[in-house]
KEVO-67230 format. One record per residue: z, y, x of N, C-alpha, C, O in turn. Coordinates in steps of 0.001 Angstrom, whole numbers, padded with zeros to 6 digits, always signed. Layout:
<nodes>
ZYXZYXZYXZYX ...
</nodes>
This chain:
<nodes>
+144267+129145+128475+143798+130492+128328+142525+130482+127485+141602+129722+127780 +142460+131294+126460+141306+131298+125568+140307+132364+126012+140669+133406+126558 +139045+132060+125755+137991+133006+126100+138040+134197+125157+138327+134061+123968 +137757+135349+125705+137777+136562+124902+136553+136591+123987+135434+136325+124427 +136775+136917+122709+135687+136995+121751+134844+138233+122048+135367+139279+122432 +133519+138096+121863+132669+139261+122079+132998+140361+121055+133330+140070+119906 +132903+141586+121475+133151+142729+120612+132081+142768+119520+130885+142784+119812 +132517+142784+118275+131572+142783+117147+130708+144031+117132+129546+143976+116729 +131257+145148+117565+130460+146387+117603+129323+146260+118608+128206+146710+118354 +129607+145656+119727+128570+145444+120744+127501+144509+120198+126306+144772+120333 +127939+143416+119579+126985+142477+118992+126124+143158+117932+124910+142962+117892 +126746+143945+117088+126016+144642+116017+125015+145633+116599+123878+145695+116132 +125403+146397+117591+124499+147354+118221+123309+146640+118847+122165+147059+118672 +123577+145577+119566+122489+144821+120196+121557+144219+119150+120340+144194+119335 +122127+143741+118062+121304+143189+116980+120416+144268+116368+119236+144029+116112 +120975+145451+116132+120187+146558+115577+119049+146958+116514+117928+147203+116069 +119344+147022+117804+118312+147382+118773+117227+146311+118844+116040+146626+118928 +117637+145053+118809+116685+143941+118821+115780+144009+117596+114558+143918+117720 +116371+144167+116420+115585+144226+115186+114640+145424+115188+113503+145322+114728 +115109+146554+115704+114258+147748+115787+113058+147473+116695+111925+147807+116350 +113310+146864+117852+112222+146568+118783+111189+145652+118133+109989+145915+118210 +111648+144590+117500+110725+143634+116890+109892+144305+115800+108674+144134+115765 +110528+145061+114918+109774+145700+113835+108765+146709+114385+107660+146834+113858 +109143+147423+115438+108214+148382+116042+107048+147683+116746+105917+148164+116694 +107314+146571+117391+106232+145812+118027+105215+145397+116970+104007+145514+117177 +105713+144914+115840+104815+144484+114776+104013+145648+114199+102865+145465+113795 +104597+146824+114158+103916+147999+113606+102957+148648+114591+101818+148964+114244 +103425+148848+115831+102705+149697+116769+102180+148984+118011+101298+149501+118697 +102707+147823+118297+102406+147187+119576+103417+147642+120619+103930+148759+120548 +103695+146792+121567+104749+147042+122543+104489+148284+123393+105403+149067+123650 +103252+148459+123824+102933+149551+124747+103148+150934+124147+103402+151886+124885 +103053+151066+122850+103155+152380+122213+104564+152707+121726+104763+153696+121020 +105533+151886+122097+106921+152100+121679+107676+152810+122794+107528+152478+123970 +108478+153782+122415+109357+154456+123374+110807+154085+123065+111113+153561+121994 +111678+154362+124007+113106+154152+123773+113550+155009+122589+114372+154573+121782 +113023+156199+122482+113383+157071+121359+112998+156438+120025+113752+156530+119057 +111837+155801+119966+111428+155099+118739+112457+154025+118378+112827+153868+117215 +112908+153295+119389+113852+152192+119162+115187+152723+118651+115726+152196+117678 +115731+153768+119298+117040+154279+118871+116949+154942+117503+117891+154867+116713 +115823+155591+117216+115646+156171+115879+115628+155082+114818+116276+155213+113779 +114891+154014+115074+114793+152914+114103+116138+152212+113927+116512+151847+112813 +116862+152025+115032+118149+151328+114981+119280+152231+114499+120363+151759+114152 +119013+153536+114481+120015+154522+114082+121248+154475+114993+122391+154469+114537 +120965+154442+116294+122019+154524+117301+121660+155631+118279+120500+156034+118374 +122627+156107+118983+122396+157168+119953+121679+156663+121190+121773+155491+121555 +120969+157566+121817+120246+157237+123041+121201+156753+124139+120895+155805+124863 +122356+157412+124255+123324+156998+125277+123861+155596+124973+124161+154826+125886 +123977+155275+123691+124408+153926+123305+123381+152904+123775+123739+151845+124292 +122111+153225+123594+121049+152323+124080+121239+152066+125573+121217+150920+126021 +121426+153149+126342+121542+153014+127797+122873+152407+128238+123008+152005+129394 +123853+152333+127347+125077+151600+127651+124806+150093+127710+125529+149344+128366 +123743+149663+127006+123432+148238+126891+122212+147808+127706+122174+146695+128232 +121216+148689+127809+119945+148318+128432+119438+149440+129329+119724+150614+129095 +118689+149070+130349+118110+150065+131255+116898+150756+130633+116708+151962+130787 +116077+149963+129925+114857+150474+129313+114379+149459+128277+115051+148458+128030 +113225+149714+127675+112747+148805+126630+112385+147433+127206+112510+146422+126514 +111941+147388+128458+111664+146097+129092+112933+145259+129203+112910+144051+128966 +114029+145900+129560+115312+145212+129676+115741+144651+128320+116263+143539+128243 +115522+145416+127260+115834+144938+125901+114980+143722+125562+115492+142730+125043 +113695+143791+125849+112800+142675+125565+113202+141437+126359+113239+140335+125812 +113501+141609+127632+113892+140478+128476+115210+139873+127996+115374+138653+128020 +116145+140709+127562+117423+140168+127079+117203+139332+125832+117882+138325+125631 +116261+139740+124992+115918+138934+123821+115343+137587+124245+115620+136563+123620 +114546+137590+125303+113973+136348+125817+115052+135419+126353+114972+134202+126184 +116058+135992+126997+117136+135160+127536+117898+134469+126407+118284+133307+126527 +118110+135199+125311+118763+134598+124141+117892+133487+123584+118376+132393+123294 +116587+133775+123434+115649+132783+122912+115614+131555+123814+115645+130423+123332 +115551+131778+125113+115498+130652+126037+116772+129811+125947+116720+128584+126029 +117906+130475+125778+119160+129750+125597+119135+128895+124346+119645+127775+124344 +118545+129415+123285+118421+128652+122043+117498+127468+122241+117768+126380+121731 +116409+127663+122978+115503+126551+123254+116218+125469+124039+116054+124281+123764 +117011+125881+125017+117738+124918+125829+118699+124089+124994+118923+122912+125280 +119270+124704+123958+120186+123984+123085+119439+123068+122134+119928+121990+121797 +118255+123486+121696+117625+122740+120636+116269+122180+120913+115698+121539+120030 +115701+122382+122101+114350+121936+122125+113714+121555+123420+112865+120664+123412 +114041+122134+124504+113268+121837+125693+113716+120545+126362+113216+120181+127426 +114655+119860+125736+115040+118561+126264+113875+117601+126087+113390+117401+124974 +113438+117020+127162+112318+116093+127100+112808+114723+126647+113855+114258+127098 +112065+114078+125765+112433+112728+125350+112405+111777+126547+111717+112029+127536 +113149+110699+126446+113211+109726+127530+111807+109260+127898+111006+108936+127022 +111518+109229+129166+110216+108771+129630+109159+109856+129615+108033+109618+130053 +109484+111031+129128+108514+112112+129072+108659+113029+130265+109519+112838+131125 +107804+114020+130296+107816+115015+131362+109144+115752+131332+109928+115597+130396 +109389+116538+132336+110652+117237+132489+110881+118330+131457+112002+118821+131322 +109853+118716+130734+109968+119839+129819+109169+119547+128563+107961+119315+128626 +109840+119560+127427+109156+119385+126160+108711+120753+125666+109445+121733+125789 +107520+120816+125112+106973+122093+124659+107022+122255+123150+106668+123320+122644 +107441+121252+122425+107358+121282+120967+108069+122486+120366+107497+123176+119522 +109297+122752+120779+110035+123880+120196+109420+125221+120570+109514+126181+119805 +108795+125295+121735+108108+126531+122118+106963+126791+121151+106813+127906+120652 +106149+125764+120883+105034+125924+119960+105518+126173+118527+104911+126957+117797 +106594+125517+118126+107132+125756+116780+107632+127192+116633+107405+127828+115604 +108310+127699+117655+108806+129078+117600+107636+130060+117528+107676+131026+116766 +106601+129811+118318+105430+130681+118299+104747+130646+116934+104288+131675+116440 +104681+129471+116332+104078+129362+114998+104920+130115+113972+104375+130823+113125 +106217+129973+114038+107109+130651+113095+107091+132164+113268+107361+132900+112318 +106777+132630+114461+106773+134064+114770+105394+134520+115224+105273+135352+116123 +104366+133979+114607+102982+134208+115016+102631+135686+115130+102044+136105+116128 +102979+136479+114127+102607+137892+114141+103268+138634+115302+102656+139515+115907 +104490+138285+115606+105170+138895+116745+104461+138531+118052+104200+139402+118881 +104156+137261+118233+103481+136827+119446+102116+137490+119578+101734+137918+120667 +101384+137577+118474+100067+138222+118508+100203+139702+118868+099391+140231+119628 +101212+140365+118333+101424+141780+118663+101734+141941+120143+101283+142900+120770 +102494+141018+120703+102835+141085+122123+101642+140754+123016+101522+141291+124117 +100766+139876+122547+099619+139486+123361+098695+140658+123660+097964+140640+124650 +098725+141675+122807+097814+142788+122975+098254+143829+123984+097520+144795+124191 +099385+143697+124613+099840+144759+125510+100570+144242+126726+100569+143047+127023 +101197+145177+127423+101912+144841+128642+103169+144011+128382+103681+143361+129294 +103662+144028+127157+104851+143251+126835+104661+141780+127126+105597+141101+127547 +103439+141272+126902+103200+139857+127127+103306+139506+128609+103763+138417+128954 +102890+140418+129487+103006+140140+130928+104465+139984+131335+104814+139090+132106 +105305+140855+130813+106734+140768+131094+107312+139469+130538+108097+138790+131200 +106915+139138+129324+107389+137907+128688+106943+136690+129492+107737+135784+129744 +105686+136670+129890+105175+135515+130631+105876+135353+131975+106250+134241+132347 +106058+136451+132705+106751+136366+133999+108188+135882+133828+108651+135004+134556 +108883+136467+132856+110286+136093+132633+110394+134658+132143+111237+133898+132619 +109546+134286+131196+109579+132923+130657+109239+131903+131726+109863+130844+131802 +108246+132218+132554+107878+131272+133596+109034+131047+134565+109290+129914+134972 +109725+132105+134930+110868+131948+135830+111963+131107+135176+112518+130207+135807 +112274+131401+133913+113325+130664+133229+112952+129189+133064+113783+128309+133285 +111713+128922+132679+111278+127535+132519+111234+126817+133865+111617+125651+133964 +110770+127508+134889+110745+126907+136232+112145+126537+136692+112361+125462+137252 +113096+127434+136453+114485+127143+136830+115011+125923+136089+115716+125095+136666 +114669+125814+134819+115113+124654+134034+114512+123368+134580+115210+122363+134713 +113216+123392+134897+112559+122214+135457+113182+121855+136806+113399+120677+137093 +113466+122850+137628+114096+122579+138929+115441+121880+138758+115765+120959+139509 +116219+122313+137778+117501+121650+137520+117295+120194+137142+118041+119321+137584 +116295+119935+136336+116028+118549+135933+115464+117729+137088+115736+116533+137201 +114687+118371+137935+114146+117667+139098+115261+117224+140031+115204+116133+140598 +116268+118061+140191+117396+117714+141052+118028+116394+140622+118536+115641+141453 +117992+116120+139317+118597+114900+138789+117672+113687+138935+118139+112550+138871 +116362+113913+139133+115405+112810+139042+114573+112571+140296+113623+111790+140240 +114873+113184+141385+114017+113046+142567+114593+112065+143579+114759+112395+144753 +114886+110890+143126+115443+109881+144023+114425+109345+145011+114564+109567+146214 +113393+108635+144529+112430+107997+145426+111030+108562+145247+110045+107890+145553 +110935+109777+144760+109637+110379+144488+108941+110903+145720+109345+110628+146849 +107882+111669+145483+107043+112200+146557+107187+113718+146651+106194+114434+146774 +108409+114197+146593+108636+115635+146645+108293+116220+148009+108234+117439+148170 +108066+115344+148994+107608+115849+150287+106152+116308+150196+105738+117187+150952 +105375+115731+149290+103973+116112+149093+103877+117332+148179+103145+118278+148472 +104604+117307+147092+104632+118443+146158+106085+118881+146027+106859+118246+145310 +106466+119958+146713+107854+120428+146638+108269+120761+145205+107444+121202+144405 +109536+120553+144883+110022+120778+143521+109730+122169+142963+109411+122300+141781 +109832+123213+143794+109584+124547+143258+108120+124735+142856+107829+125469+141912 +107204+124082+143560+105786+124156+143188+105532+123358+141912+104788+123808+141041 +106140+122182+141794+105995+121386+140578+106557+122140+139375+105933+122165+138314 +107719+122748+139531+108329+123512+138435+107434+124677+138026+107249+124936+136837 +106883+125376+139009+105977+126486+138717+104739+125990+137970+104289+126627+137017 +104200+124871+138396+103010+124300+137764+103281+123940+136292+102490+124274+135410 +104388+123270+136044+104697+122859+134668+104925+124050+133753+104430+124068+132627 +105664+125038+134220+105951+126198+133377+104702+127040+133153+104467+127507+132038 +103897+127241+134192+102684+128046+134010+101667+127313+133138+100938+127948+132376 +101609+125995+133239+100717+125218+132365+101114+125372+130905+100266+125571+130036 +102402+125278+130650+102886+125428+129279+102570+126820+128736+102079+126948+127615 +102844+127851+129511+102610+129213+129040+101126+129517+128891+100737+130250+127981 +100307+128976+129750+098859+129148+129629+098342+128473+128359+097515+129037+127643 +098823+127289+128090+098426+126565+126883+098899+127303+125629+098166+127384+124644 +100106+127834+125662+100635+128609+124536+099773+129845+124275+099448+130145+123126 +099404+130556+125332+098566+131750+125182+097202+131379+124591+096706+132070+123700 +096598+130305+125076+095317+129856+124524+095448+129559+123033+094611+129970+122229 +096497+128850+122684+096726+128440+121288+096850+129654+120382+096261+129680+119301 +097604+130658+120803+097772+131869+120012+096477+132682+119954+096125+133220+118904 +095772+132770+121078+094498+133496+121104+093477+132888+120145+092625+133590+119600 +093574+131594+119952+092637+130888+119067+093212+130648+117670+092719+129803+116923 +094254+131398+117330+094870+131379+116001+095381+129997+115583+095199+129560+114447 +096014+129339+116524+096731+128080+116309+095883+127010+115595+096225+126597+114487 +094793+126563+116214+093938+125580+115546+094561+124187+115417+094058+123348+114670 +095654+123942+116144+096325+122638+116093+097791+122841+115766+098327+123933+115952 +098434+121804+115285+099863+121858+114954+100686+121928+116241+100198+121568+117312 +101939+122393+116134+102815+122360+117317+102962+120948+117892+103026+120774+119109 +103015+119950+117021+103155+118568+117483+101936+118136+118311+102074+117457+119329 +100743+118540+117856+099520+118204+118595+099514+118929+119941+099095+118361+120950 +099978+120178+119960+100017+120917+121218+101002+120292+122194+100742+120251+123396 +102132+119804+121686+103085+119088+122543+102417+117848+123127+102564+117561+124315 +101683+117115+122292+100981+115915+122752+099963+116271+123844+099867+115579+124857 +099215+117340+123635+098222+117783+124622+098907+118166+125930+098470+117768+127010 +099972+118934+125823+100704+119350+127026+101191+118133+127810+100992+118047+129022 +101823+117208+127121+102332+116006+127790+101184+115223+128433+101313+114728+129552 +100072+115117+127724+098919+114379+128243+098368+115028+129508+097971+114334+130443 +098344+116345+129536+097805+117069+130689+098702+116993+131918+098198+116909+133038 +100009+117021+131737+100890+117117+132902+101615+115817+133265+102039+115652+134409 +101760+114915+132334+102556+113704+132576+102049+112837+133732+102858+112400+134550 +100749+112574+133830+100319+111707+134941+100686+112263+136319+101127+111515+137193 +100506+113552+136512+100856+114158+137802+102338+114101+138081+102759+113794+139197 +103136+114400+137061+104594+114380+137226+105070+112970+137519+105894+112755+138408 +104547+112012+136765+104927+110612+137002+104566+110184+138428+105353+109514+139097 +103394+110568+138881+102949+110223+140226+103902+110809+141288+104264+110142+142258 +104283+112036+141078+105173+112701+142046+106563+112100+142021+107131+111799+143070 +107116+111922+140823+108502+111458+140710+108666+109976+141017+109712+109553+141510 +107640+109190+140727+107759+107751+140929+107084+107258+142201+107075+106058+142477 +106520+108178+142975+105912+107824+144249+104674+106968+144133+104374+106181+145031 +103942+107112+143026+102732+106291+142833+101498+107005+143318+100396+106462+143233 
</nodes>
């Protein structure tokens, strides 16, 4: 049995809404955008918008889920011997989309992004912990707390980097992140 192909009209509508949201964020900032602004820019009906999304937050979060899926395919895999989560692709994406990230940092959109991203990253770390917690010290630091710590550390470092106009390369930021969290993770996972 073959999987059903996604409807091209649905994909096109979602793409138009996504592009409208991004361009409006860059122009006006997230907080000053309404659903009406988005549908006008995308040239779709308001009811069409609500067929796909509950509100502009839902549209933004759905974009994050797509982005997170792309990261999972291409980047958050940690190299052998490294921490459970590599940050390099996160920093590279932020560098490539600097103006978008800066526009989001100025409003409530960033809070939604940070909460959603932290949950998604924490879930990913928890999945990896399940594979690696053989003889570790998870009784001292439960996996959900470790996952929360790693994801919030990464997002805090990313926010600092963007606030300071990216003074270091993505590779250097990955090195810093690994340096900051690796000793604790190694201690927990290896029982040292």
